[in-house]
C-alpha positions in Angstrom: 14.8 21.4 -22.3 11.9 23.8 -22.0 10.8 23.6 -25.7 7.7 21.5 -26.1 7.7 19.4 -29.2 4.6 17.9 -30.7 4.9 15.1 -33.3 1.9 14.6 -35.5 0.5 11.1 -35.9 0.9 10.0 -39.5 -2.4 9.7 -41.4 -1.9 6.0 -42.1 -1.4 5.3 -38.4 -4.4 7.4 -37.4 -6.7 5.6 -39.8 -5.8 2.3 -38.1 -6.5 3.6 -34.7 -9.4 2.5 -32.6 -10.3 6.1 -31.6 -10.0 9.5 -33.2 -8.0 12.5 -31.9 -11.3 14.1 -30.8 -12.3 11.0 -28.8 -8.8 10.8 -27.3 -9.0 14.5 -26.2 -12.4 13.9 -24.6 -11.1 10.8 -22.7 -8.0 12.8 -21.6 -10.2 15.7 -20.3 -12.4 13.3 -18.5 -9.4 11.6 -16.9 -8.2 15.0 -15.5 -11.7 16.2 -14.4 -12.9 13.0 -12.9 -10.0 10.6 -12.3 -11.9 8.3 -10.0 -14.8 7.9 -12.4 -12.6 7.7 -15.4 -10.3 5.0 -14.1 -13.2 3.0 -12.6 -14.8 2.9 -16.0 -11.5 1.8 -17.6 -10.9 -0.9 -15.0 -14.4 -2.3 -15.5 -14.0 -2.3 -19.3 -10.5 -3.6 -19.7 -9.8 -5.7 -16.6 -11.4 -8.9 -15.2 -11.8 -8.7 -11.5 -12.2 -11.6 -9.1 -13.4 -9.1 -6.5 -14.2 -5.5 -7.3 -12.4 -2.8 -5.5 -13.7 -0.9 -2.5 -12.1 2.4 -3.5 -10.6 3.5 -6.8 -8.1 5.9 -5.6 -6.8 7.1 -2.2 -3.9 9.5 -2.3 -2.1 12.1 -0.3 1.1 13.3 -2.0 2.4 15.0 1.1 2.5 11.7 2.9 3.6 9.8 -0.3 0.4 7.7 0.1 -1.0 6.4 -3.2 -3.4 3.4 -3.4 -5.2 2.3 -6.5 -8.2 -0.1 -6.6 -7.8 -0.9 -2.9 -9.6 -4.1 -1.9 -9.8 -5.4 -5.5 -8.6 -8.8 -6.4 -7.5 -10.0 -9.9 -5.2 -12.5 -11.5 -2.7 -11.1 -14.0 -2.5 -14.4 -15.9 -6.2 -14.6 -16.3 -6.3 -11.0 -17.5 -3.5 -11.7 -20.1 -5.0 -14.9 -21.4 -8.4 -16.2 -20.2 -10.3 -13.0 -21.0 -9.2 -13.2 -24.6 -9.9 -16.8 -25.3 -13.5 -16.4 -26.5 -12.9 -13.6 -29.1 -9.2 -13.8 -29.7 -8.3 -17.4 -28.9 -6.7 -18.1 -32.3 -5.0 -14.8 -32.7 -1.3 -14.4 -32.0 -0.5 -13.7 -28.4 3.3 -14.0 -28.7 5.4 -13.4 -31.8 8.9 -14.5 -31.1 11.9 -13.8 -33.4 15.2 -15.6 -32.8 18.7 -14.4 -33.3 18.9 -16.1 -36.7 17.1 -14.4 -39.5 13.8 -16.1 -40.4 13.6 -17.9 -37.0 10.3 -17.2 -35.5 7.5 -18.7 -33.5 3.9 -17.7 -33.0 1.7 -18.8 -30.1 -2.0 -18.1 -30.1 -3.8 -17.1 -26.9 -5.2 -20.6 -26.8 -1.8 -22.3 -27.2 -0.2 -20.0 -24.6 -3.1 -20.6 -22.2 -2.6 -24.3 -22.6 1.1 -24.1 -21.9 0.6 -21.7 -18.9 -2.0 -24.0 -17.3 0.2 -27.1 -17.9 3.2 -25.4 -16.2 1.1 -24.0 -13.4 -0.1 -27.6 -12.6 3.6 -28.8 -12.7 4.5 -26.0 -10.2 1.6 -27.1 -8.0 2.6 -30.7 -8.2 6.1 -29.7 -7.0 4.6 -28.0 -4.0 4.6 -24.4 -5.1 1.9 -22.4 -3.5 0.6 -18.8 -3.3 3.3 -16.5 -2.0 6.2 -18.9 -2.7 9.0 -17.6 -4.8 10.2 -19.2 -8.1 13.4 -18.2 -9.9 13.3 -18.4 -13.7 16.6 -18.9 -15.4 15.8 -19.0 -19.1 16.7 -17.2 -22.3 14.3 -14.8 -24.0 12.0 -17.5 -25.5 8.2 -17.8 -25.3 8.5 -20.4 -22.6 9.9 -17.7 -20.3 6.7 -15.7 -20.6 4.7 -18.9 -20.0 6.7 -19.5 -16.8 6.0 -16.0 -15.5 2.3 -16.3 -16.3 2.2 -19.7 -14.7 3.6 -18.3 -11.5 1.1 -15.5 -11.5 -1.7 -18.0 -12.2 -1.1 -19.8 -8.9 0.0 -16.7 -6.9 3.7 -17.4 -6.8 6.2 -14.6 -7.1 8.7 -15.0 -9.9 12.2 -13.6 -10.1 13.8 -13.7 -13.6 17.6 -14.3 -13.5 19.7 -13.3 -16.5 20.5 -16.5 -18.4 24.3 -15.6 -18.5 24.8 -15.5 -14.7 27.6 -17.7 -13.4 26.6 -20.7 -11.2 27.7 -18.7 -8.1 25.7 -15.6 -9.1 22.7 -17.7 -9.8 23.0 -19.5 -6.5 23.2 -16.2 -4.6 20.0 -14.9 -6.3 18.1 -18.1 -5.6 19.2 -18.0 -1.9 18.5 -14.3 -1.5 15.0 -14.7 -3.0 14.3 -17.8 -0.9 13.1 -19.5 -4.0 11.3 -22.8 -3.6 12.0 -23.8 -7.2 14.1 -23.0 -10.2 12.7 -23.1 -13.7 15.4 -23.5 -16.5 15.8 -24.9 -19.9 
């Protein structure tokens, strides 16, 4: 497959974009010419940091050594939710569509944040701490995303188990993960 194909962006989609093609091309050139400067700028603009990084990028491909934002500390849950509450709190964060036509739910950033914080507090009440592992055995519903974000909020590691696993398969995964808790519906 040596033929390079270029697919033009439809005009209607381009009009709804937040940047023009020329702006995109300039950003791309900058990312190639000054990757450390470019990605530091993007990280400051689009990520909330608890502690800024010491070094943007440290790499040596010959040794398979690649490190991004070393020394930096952030919380994924806070970046997915908290940073959007002020300006986008009432906008839809999750649009869920069920298997039945017409079955849908919408959760705003504010609603999802409330659910995530509530579940994070339940996890803490049950003794889950930073570094602990939690298995999530749930179908594809908004509460599954809330469970993952709740784990991230308190620093717990989550492992999602397919909801159709047999009891024996589920037990094996829980034991292998060393999970302290199982979340299920």
